[in-house]
C-alpha positions in Angstrom: 0.0 0.0 0.1 2.7 2.4 0.7 4.4 1.6 -2.7 1.1 2.6 -4.4 0.8 5.8 -2.4 4.6 6.8 -3.0 4.1 6.2 -6.8 0.9 8.3 -6.7 2.6 11.1 -5.1 5.7 11.0 -7.5 3.3 11.0 -10.4 1.5 14.1 -9.1 4.7 15.9 -8.3 6.1 15.1 -11.9 2.8 16.5 -13.5 3.1 19.6 -11.4 6.7 20.2 -12.5 5.8 19.6 -16.1 2.9 22.0 -16.0 5.0 24.6 -14.1 7.8 24.3 -16.6 5.4 25.0 -19.5 3.7 27.9 -18.0 5.8 31.0 -18.3 3.0 33.5 -18.0 3.3 36.4 -15.5 0.6 37.4 -13.2 0.1 40.4 -10.9 -0.1 39.2 -7.3 -1.8 41.6 -4.9 -0.8 41.0 -1.2 -1.7 43.3 1.7 1.0 46.0 1.5 1.9 45.9 -2.2 1.7 44.1 -5.6 4.2 42.4 -7.8 4.6 40.4 -11.0 5.4 36.8 -10.5 5.7 33.7 -12.8 2.6 31.7 -12.4 4.6 28.6 -11.8 6.7 30.4 -9.1 3.5 31.7 -7.4 1.7 28.2 -7.5 4.9 26.5 -6.0 5.2 29.1 -3.2 1.4 28.6 -2.5 2.0 24.8 -2.4 5.1 25.1 -0.2 3.2 27.4 2.3 0.2 25.0 2.4 2.6 22.2 3.0 4.3 24.0 5.9 1.0 25.0 7.5 -0.2 21.3 7.3 3.0 20.0 8.8 2.7 22.5 11.6 -0.8 21.6 12.4 -0.1 17.9 12.1 2.9 18.4 14.4 0.9 20.1 17.0 -1.9 17.5 17.0 0.9 14.8 17.2 2.3 16.5 20.3 -1.0 16.7 21.9 -1.7 13.0 21.2 1.7 12.2 22.6 1.1 14.0 25.9 -2.3 12.3 26.2 -0.7 9.0 25.5 1.9 9.5 28.4 -0.9 10.7 30.8 -2.9 7.6 30.1 0.1 5.3 30.4 0.8 6.8 33.9 -2.8 6.4 34.8 -2.8 2.8 33.6 0.2 1.9 35.7 -1.2 3.5 38.7 -4.5 1.5 38.2 -2.5 -1.8 37.7 -0.7 -1.2 40.9 -3.8 -0.5 42.8 -5.5 -3.6 41.2 -2.4 -5.7 42.4 -2.7 -4.3 45.9 -6.4 -5.2 46.0 -5.9 -8.7 44.7 -3.1 -9.3 47.4 -5.5 -8.0 50.1 -8.3 -10.2 48.9 -6.0 -13.2 48.7 -4.8 -12.6 52.2 -8.5 -12.3 53.6 -10.2 -15.7 54.3 -13.7 -16.2 52.7 -16.7 -16.7 55.0 -19.7 -18.7 54.2 -22.5 -16.2 53.3 -25.2 -18.5 54.6 -23.5 -18.8 58.0 -23.0 -15.0 58.1 -26.7 -14.3 57.3 -28.1 -16.5 60.2 
């Protein structure tokens, strides 16, 4: 499955490079403080790179949040395991009584 995904990504990148190489038209780009002339391929490549960086940053933040949650849950699990072992030891040390005799 990873091979198919890798091949698909490579094909998309090759197509993008081919289209960018063939597109030499200049466009006017208006941004907040000024405007400038850019090659369309350069502008599209920059937008793609910016989107990639924003996506990686968001993914990284989500990954860190999940990592911290995982560590917290592992600590909680170990604490509960220790408590369960303590309760089992106490239950094994306590003799059982017959419930019929105890109710009379």
